Structures are given as C-alpha cells and as structure tokens.
C-alpha positions as CSV (number, residue, x, y, z in Angstrom):
1,M,5.0,6.6,93.2
2,A,3.3,8.4,90.2
3,G,1.2,11.4,90.2
4,V,3.5,13.4,92.3
5,K,3.8,17.3,91.3
6,V,6.3,19.7,93.2
7,Y,5.4,23.4,92.7
8,T,8.8,25.3,92.9
9,T,10.5,28.4,92.1
10,E,14.1,28.6,90.4
11,N,16.2,29.9,93.7
12,C,14.1,28.2,96.5
13,P,16.3,26.2,98.9
14,Y,13.4,24.5,100.5
15,C,12.1,23.3,96.9
16,R,15.7,21.7,96.4
17,M,15.5,20.0,99.7
18,V,11.9,18.5,98.6
19,Q,13.4,17.3,95.4
20,A,16.4,15.9,97.1
21,F,14.0,13.9,99.5
22,L,12.0,12.6,96.8
23,R,14.8,11.4,94.7
24,K,16.5,9.8,97.6
25,H,13.5,7.7,97.9
26,D,13.2,7.1,94.3
27,V,9.9,8.9,93.9
28,E,9.0,10.3,90.6
29,F,7.9,13.6,90.2
30,E,7.0,16.4,88.0
31,L,8.6,19.9,88.6
32,V,6.5,23.0,87.9
33,D,8.1,26.6,88.2
34,V,5.5,28.7,89.3
35,G,7.9,31.8,89.2
36,K,7.9,31.3,85.6
37,D,4.6,29.9,84.8
38,R,1.8,32.3,85.9
39,E,-1.2,29.8,85.1
40,A,0.6,27.0,87.2
41,A,1.0,29.7,89.9
42,R,-3.0,30.3,90.0
43,E,-3.5,26.5,90.0
44,M,-1.0,26.0,93.1
45,I,-2.7,28.7,94.9
46,E,-6.2,27.4,94.1
47,I,-5.4,23.8,95.2
48,S,-3.3,24.7,98.2
49,G,-4.4,28.3,99.5
50,Q,-0.6,29.1,99.5
51,R,1.4,32.2,97.6
52,G,4.7,30.5,99.0
53,V,6.8,27.3,97.8
54,P,7.3,24.3,97.7
55,V,3.9,22.8,97.6
56,T,3.9,19.3,96.8
57,I,0.7,17.1,95.5
58,S,0.3,13.4,95.6
59,G,-3.1,12.5,95.0
60,D,-5.3,14.0,97.4
61,E,-2.4,14.9,99.6
62,V,-1.1,18.5,99.7
63,V,2.1,19.0,101.1
64,V,3.1,22.8,102.1
65,G,6.5,23.6,102.7
66,F,9.4,21.2,103.2
67,D,7.6,19.3,105.7
68,A,10.1,16.6,106.4
69,K,8.1,14.7,108.7
70,R,4.9,14.4,106.5
71,L,7.1,13.7,103.5
72,R,8.8,10.9,105.4
73,E,5.2,9.4,106.4
74,L,4.0,9.6,102.6
75,F,7.4,8.5,101.1
76,G,10.1,7.4,103.7
77,K,11.9,4.3,104.4
78,P,12.7,3.2,107.8
79,P,16.4,3.9,108.7
80,E,18.9,1.4,110.1
81,E,19.2,0.8,113.6
82,L,23.0,1.3,114.4
83,V,25.2,3.5,116.5
84,H,27.0,5.8,114.6
85,D,30.2,7.4,115.3
86,A,29.0,11.1,115.1
87,V,25.4,12.7,114.4
88,I,25.6,16.1,113.4
89,V,22.6,18.2,114.0
90,G,22.4,21.0,111.3
91,A,23.2,21.3,107.6
92,G,24.4,24.8,107.4
93,P,28.1,25.9,106.6
94,A,29.2,24.6,110.0
95,G,27.5,21.2,110.0
96,L,28.5,20.5,106.4
97,T,31.9,21.2,107.3
98,A,32.0,19.2,110.1
99,A,30.6,16.3,108.0
100,V,33.5,16.4,105.7
101,Y,36.1,16.4,108.5
102,C,34.4,13.4,110.1
103,A,33.9,11.8,106.7
104,R,37.9,12.3,106.1
105,K,38.4,10.6,109.3
106,L,36.6,7.7,108.4
107,M,33.8,8.3,110.9
108,R,30.4,6.8,110.5
109,T,28.3,10.1,110.3
110,V,24.8,11.0,109.8
111,V,23.6,14.6,109.3
112,V,20.3,15.2,110.5
113,A,18.6,18.7,109.5
114,E,15.4,20.2,108.6
115,N,17.2,21.6,105.4
116,V,20.3,22.1,103.9
117,G,22.1,25.6,104.1
118,G,20.3,27.2,107.1
119,Q,20.3,31.0,106.6
120,A,23.1,30.9,104.3
121,A,21.0,29.4,101.8
122,W,18.5,32.6,101.8
123,S,21.4,34.9,101.0
124,W,20.7,36.6,97.6
125,T,24.5,37.5,97.3
126,I,27.5,36.7,99.3
127,E,30.5,39.2,99.0
128,N,32.5,38.1,102.0
129,Y,33.4,34.3,101.4
130,M,37.0,33.7,100.3
131,G,37.7,32.2,97.1
132,F,34.3,34.1,95.7
133,S,34.3,37.7,94.9
134,T,30.4,37.3,94.5
135,I,28.3,34.1,94.9
136,S,24.6,33.5,95.6
137,G,23.8,31.6,99.0
138,E,22.3,28.8,97.0
139,E,25.5,28.5,94.7
140,L,27.7,28.4,97.7
141,I,25.7,25.9,99.6
142,K,25.4,23.7,96.4
143,K,29.1,23.3,96.4
144,F,29.1,22.8,100.0
145,E,26.6,20.0,99.8
146,E,28.2,18.5,96.5
147,Q,31.4,18.1,98.7
148,V,29.6,16.4,101.5
149,R,27.9,14.0,99.0
150,G,31.2,12.9,97.7
151,F,31.9,11.0,101.1
152,Q,30.0,8.3,102.7
153,V,27.9,10.6,105.1
154,R,24.3,10.1,105.3
155,L,22.1,13.0,105.1
156,E,18.5,12.8,106.6
157,L,16.1,15.7,106.2
158,E,14.1,16.2,109.3
159,S,13.9,18.4,111.9
160,V,15.4,17.2,115.3
161,E,12.8,17.4,118.5
162,E,15.1,15.9,121.2
163,V,18.6,15.1,122.1
164,R,19.7,13.5,125.3
165,K,22.4,11.0,126.7
166,E,21.7,7.2,127.7
167,G,24.7,6.0,129.2
168,E,27.8,6.8,126.6
169,V,25.6,7.0,123.8
170,F,23.5,10.2,122.4
171,L,20.0,9.7,121.2
172,T,18.7,12.1,118.5
173,R,15.1,12.0,117.8
174,T,13.1,13.5,115.1
175,P,9.2,14.1,115.0
176,S,8.6,11.0,113.1
177,G,9.8,9.1,115.9
178,T,13.1,8.1,114.3
179,V,16.0,8.0,116.6
180,Y,19.8,8.1,115.8
181,R,22.3,7.0,118.2
182,S,25.9,8.1,118.1
183,R,29.2,8.1,120.3
184,T,29.7,12.0,119.5
185,L,27.2,14.7,119.0
186,I,28.1,17.6,116.8
187,L,25.3,20.7,117.2
188,A,25.1,23.1,114.5
189,P,21.4,23.9,114.4
190,G,21.9,27.5,113.4
191,K,19.5,30.3,114.0
192,E,15.6,30.6,112.9
193,P,13.8,33.7,111.7
194,K,12.0,36.0,114.0
195,K,8.3,36.6,113.5
196,L,6.5,39.9,114.5
197,G,4.1,38.2,116.9
198,L,0.9,39.7,115.4
199,L,-2.6,38.6,115.3
200,G,-3.0,36.2,112.2
201,E,0.5,35.9,111.5
202,D,0.6,32.2,111.4
203,Q,-2.5,31.8,109.6
204,L,-1.2,34.2,107.0
205,M,2.2,32.6,106.7
206,G,2.8,31.3,103.2
207,K,-0.5,33.2,102.0
208,G,1.2,36.7,101.9
209,V,3.4,36.8,104.8
210,S,7.0,35.1,104.0
211,I,10.3,34.4,105.8
212,C,12.1,33.4,102.6
213,A,12.0,36.0,100.0
214,I,14.3,34.2,97.7
215,C,11.5,31.3,97.6
216,D,8.5,33.4,97.2
217,A,9.8,36.7,95.5
218,P,8.5,35.5,91.7
219,L,4.8,35.0,93.1
220,Y,4.7,38.7,93.8
221,R,5.6,39.8,90.4
222,G,3.9,43.4,89.9
223,K,2.4,43.4,93.3
224,P,2.8,46.0,95.8
225,V,5.1,44.5,98.9
226,A,6.7,45.6,101.8
227,V,10.0,44.5,103.7
228,V,10.2,44.5,107.7
229,G,14.2,45.4,108.9
230,G,16.5,47.6,109.0
231,G,19.8,45.5,108.6
232,N,21.8,44.0,105.5
233,A,19.5,41.1,104.8
234,A,16.3,43.5,104.8
235,F,18.2,45.8,102.3
236,Q,19.0,43.0,100.2
237,T,15.4,41.5,100.1
238,A,14.3,44.8,99.4
239,L,16.8,45.3,96.1
240,E,15.9,42.2,95.0
241,M,12.2,42.6,95.1
242,K,12.5,45.6,92.8
243,K,13.3,43.2,90.1
244,F,9.7,41.8,90.3
245,T,7.7,44.8,91.2
246,D,8.0,48.9,91.5
247,S,6.1,49.1,94.6
248,V,8.6,48.1,97.5
249,T,8.3,49.7,100.9
250,L,10.9,49.2,103.6
251,I,9.7,49.4,107.4
252,V,12.4,50.1,109.7
253,R,11.4,49.5,113.4
254,R,14.3,51.9,114.7
255,S,17.4,53.7,112.9
256,L,19.0,52.0,109.8
257,R,21.6,49.1,110.5
258,C,22.9,48.2,107.4
259,D,25.9,48.9,105.5
260,E,26.0,52.4,103.6
261,V,26.4,51.0,100.4
262,Y,22.8,49.3,100.7
263,I,21.2,52.7,101.8
264,E,22.8,54.1,98.5
265,R,21.7,51.4,96.3
266,A,18.1,51.4,97.7
267,K,17.8,55.1,97.0
268,E,18.7,54.5,93.5
269,A,16.4,51.9,93.2
270,G,13.5,54.1,94.3
271,I,12.7,52.0,97.5
272,R,10.3,53.7,100.1
273,I,12.2,53.8,103.5
274,L,10.0,54.1,106.6
275,P,12.5,54.5,109.6
276,H,11.1,54.6,113.1
277,H,8.0,52.5,111.8
278,E,6.4,49.2,112.9
279,V,3.7,46.9,111.8
280,T,0.9,46.7,114.1
281,A,-1.8,44.7,112.2
282,L,-2.1,42.4,109.5
283,H,-5.6,42.2,107.3
284,G,-6.8,39.5,105.3
285,D,-8.2,36.3,105.9
286,A,-7.6,33.7,102.8
287,G,-4.6,36.0,101.9
288,L,-2.7,39.2,103.1
289,T,-4.7,42.3,101.9
290,G,-2.8,45.0,103.7
291,I,-1.1,46.1,106.9
292,T,-1.4,48.8,109.5
293,I,1.7,50.8,110.5
294,R,2.7,52.9,113.0
295,D,5.2,56.0,113.4
296,R,6.8,55.2,116.7
297,E,7.8,59.1,117.0
298,T,4.4,60.7,116.4
299,G,1.9,57.5,117.4
300,E,0.2,57.8,114.0
301,E,-1.2,54.8,112.2
302,T,-1.7,54.3,108.5
303,G,-3.0,51.6,106.1
304,L,-0.7,50.1,103.6
305,D,-2.1,48.1,100.7
306,V,0.3,45.3,100.0
307,D,0.0,41.8,98.7
308,G,3.3,40.4,100.2
309,L,5.2,41.0,103.5
310,F,8.6,39.9,103.7
311,L,10.3,39.7,107.4
312,A,13.9,40.1,107.6
313,I,13.9,41.3,111.6
314,G,16.8,39.1,112.8
315,L,17.1,35.3,114.0
316,A,17.1,33.5,117.2
317,P,19.0,30.4,118.1
318,N,17.2,27.0,117.1
319,T,18.3,25.6,120.6
320,G,14.8,24.7,122.1
321,F,15.2,20.9,121.4
322,L,18.3,20.7,123.5
323,K,16.1,20.9,126.8
324,G,18.8,21.1,129.2
325,L,21.4,18.9,127.7
326,V,24.3,21.6,127.4
327,A,24.7,25.1,128.9
328,L,23.1,28.0,127.1
329,N,24.0,31.7,127.8
330,E,21.2,34.4,128.2
331,Q,20.7,34.5,124.7
332,N,19.9,30.6,124.5
333,E,23.1,30.3,122.5
334,I,25.3,27.2,123.1
335,L,28.4,28.1,125.4
336,I,31.4,26.7,123.9
337,D,35.4,26.9,124.7
338,E,37.8,28.1,121.6
339,N,37.6,24.5,120.3
340,G,33.9,23.8,120.3
341,H,33.6,21.7,123.6
342,T,30.1,22.3,125.3
343,S,29.6,21.7,129.0
344,V,28.9,17.9,128.1
345,P,31.9,15.6,127.4
346,G,31.6,14.1,123.6
347,V,29.1,17.0,122.8
348,F,30.6,19.8,120.6
349,A,29.0,22.9,118.8
350,A,29.6,25.2,116.1
351,G,28.0,27.9,114.2
352,D,25.5,30.8,114.8
353,A,23.7,29.0,117.5
354,T,27.0,29.2,119.6
355,C,28.0,31.8,121.5
356,V,30.9,32.8,119.2
357,K,30.4,36.6,118.7
358,A,31.0,36.7,115.0
359,K,28.2,35.2,113.1
360,Q,29.6,34.7,109.6
361,I,29.6,32.0,107.0
362,I,33.3,31.6,107.0
363,V,33.6,31.6,111.0
364,A,31.2,29.0,111.2
365,A,32.7,26.8,108.6
366,G,35.8,26.9,110.5
367,D,34.4,26.1,114.0
368,G,32.6,23.2,112.2
369,A,36.0,21.9,111.2
370,K,37.3,22.2,114.5
371,A,34.1,20.8,116.4
372,A,34.7,17.8,114.1
373,L,38.4,17.4,115.0
374,E,37.7,17.5,118.6
375,A,34.9,15.0,118.1
376,H,37.2,12.6,116.3
377,E,40.1,12.9,119.0
378,Y,37.0,12.2,122.0
379,F,36.0,9.1,119.7
380,E,39.4,7.9,119.5
381,E,39.9,8.2,123.3
382,L,36.4,6.7,123.9
383,T,37.1,3.7,121.7
384,G,40.8,3.2,122.7
385,R,42.0,3.8,118.9
386,P,45.2,5.7,118.8
387,T,44.9,9.3,117.7
388,E,46.8,10.5,114.4
389,E,49.5,12.4,117.1
390,Q,49.8,8.9,118.9
391,T,50.4,7.1,115.6
392,V,53.0,9.7,114.4
393,C,54.8,9.6,117.6
394,R,55.2,5.6,117.8
C-alpha cells in the first residue's frame, strides 16, 4: 500500500514493532526520524496532536503508538486456522528464550505479544547481562529477536485479550478476534508501567506525559522536563534526558531507592532532585504545560513549568487477561514451582509476571528456557511420543 508514513525516533522499540509489522505484511512505507528532523516533528504534532512516537499515517488514517489491533485492521492478513504445539504469550527475554527452546524441540510455535522486548527494550543501558559488559536494551533484544527469527517461529504482534482452556486445547484470543489454539501454553506477559492515576493523565499520554523515555526523549530537546520515580530506572531516565535538555527535575515520592552510583552521577550532571515530593496535578489540554508538586513533609504545593513528564514509578504484572485461568498471588503474579509449572497442567510461566523474587533479564531468560523444556515434556506425554530421555534409554 503506497503513501504510508511512519514517524519514529532512533531508539524507539515500539517504532521498530510498527516497521516489523508493516514489513511482515509487505506494506511499503516511508520512515521519518522526528528525533533528528525538527520540521518533521512539528508536522507529526500538527497531524496527530502527539508528542510521542510512533505515529503511522496512511491516507486519512492516523495510528498512534503501536496499535496492533488497528494496524491489523488496516494492513493485516487472516492467520491460518490450526492447532499449535505451543503458544507463548509475551516476547520479552522469557518469552523469546522459550520460543528458541520450543523451536529446537521442533514444536510448532507461535509467539503472541503486543511488543518485542517488554521492559528490557526500554532500558537505556544494561550492565549485568553475562557476555556484555554494557549493552543497550534495544541492542540486546535485537539479538534475542534475531535468534528467534532464525527458527520457524511465528511472531504475531498483537495484545492478548483472553486465554482459556477448551477440552485439551488452550485458546488465546486477541482484541481483533483472532484465536490461536495450542496443546501447551507458556505465559511470559511481563509487567506494564504504572501510572500516577491523576485527572487528565490518559488524555495527556503522548502529549507531554510519557512512559517510554527511550522513545520520546528526542522530542523534548531543549525543553524543561521532569521525571517521576526514585529507582534505578528513574535515575537512568533523568541522566539520559540531560543529553537533550539542561532542565531536568527528578521527583521522588519517598526516599531514594537507586544504586549509590546513580546518585553521584545525577549530582554531577546537575539534575535537580526533590525527595519526598509527589505530583498532585497535571496542567494543559492539547499538551502538558506544567505540573503541581507537593512536599510530603510540609504539605506545601508548588507549580513546575515543564513540557514533558516521564513516568518511572514501577511496574505491575500484566495478568489481567488470565481471568482466573491460573492461580495468582496477592500481587497478581502467576504462581509457579521451581520448574515453571502453574496450577493448570499444560500451562507454564516465566519472567517478571511470575512469583519468582528476582526480576532480572538473565533470570527471566533462564526461566523461559525451563518453561519451554517442561512444556515439551508435557507435549510429548500428551501426544504419546517418547521424550528425549526415553529415547536415550532404549
């Protein structure tokens, strides 16, 4: 389809998802980097009202963000109707690793995920993944994805609305109405960013309020911004924003929870840090014009003129779509045993949405491998095929 234009920035993982979707469906498109082209950025904002990427234009259609449902309606093709050996929900480190292990066992596998990489793709810098002293989240996930695409694994970019069991088959349904059937199910949905819960927040998302600094940072070059959060992710975001603007304020609700090294780097960079403060109001209609913050110790409120507000206040398990299929704990994390088994036979889980204490990329990847190996063993027993161990013993 001619005339498709995608506004993007260099490091935006969601922009990469739009491009991958369009290429998969043989759609020609023009790529415009609004992080480098200020005139194109103004054009994008005028057309869409957005100060965040990606934005896809096709004729009179304007698609904001990686809206897999809308993209599929415009450009997609109906999937084949068949029963897969495994469906994997989620394409972060856990889901992608599980996909490789399933593929190596010659299981017919489909990965269904709204994006590739999950929160790992939002990381500016990763310094604790073995084999790399330092690597960006985007670069690491690219390597994961390249390895997955080297196998015969279907990667479907769409969110999951519901999963349920019907007889011996699991049904995975997406918002577009597509249903994937499988003998085994591996859950690796990861976590999703928390929001402030303030009036007008949803309306201003992408119009000054952002949950993806790595996507939107270039659009705030030279403009005053604030970052909310007190952990490593918030400090990383604030430090990276200093590459685009001199005016960066870090708003920390309680005390600092980050590694000491980040505090020193922030001070050296000249970042204004406000501990024991919280955002109480957002201002602006068409776009963010400022915020109100409150000192939690004195109760004093102050206005802060900012064009951008970046949220790094934590993550919540993305398990709402399960609707009682498997057991969860009080934090809505999926309960699993040491081998990735859930409360339902044939359903396995891995990654940050599970009850595993360590929320680390390397742990998620390892648990993804374990879940896939267990799914393969279950599948072999279900279909009456001998497992590798049984084959060796004969």
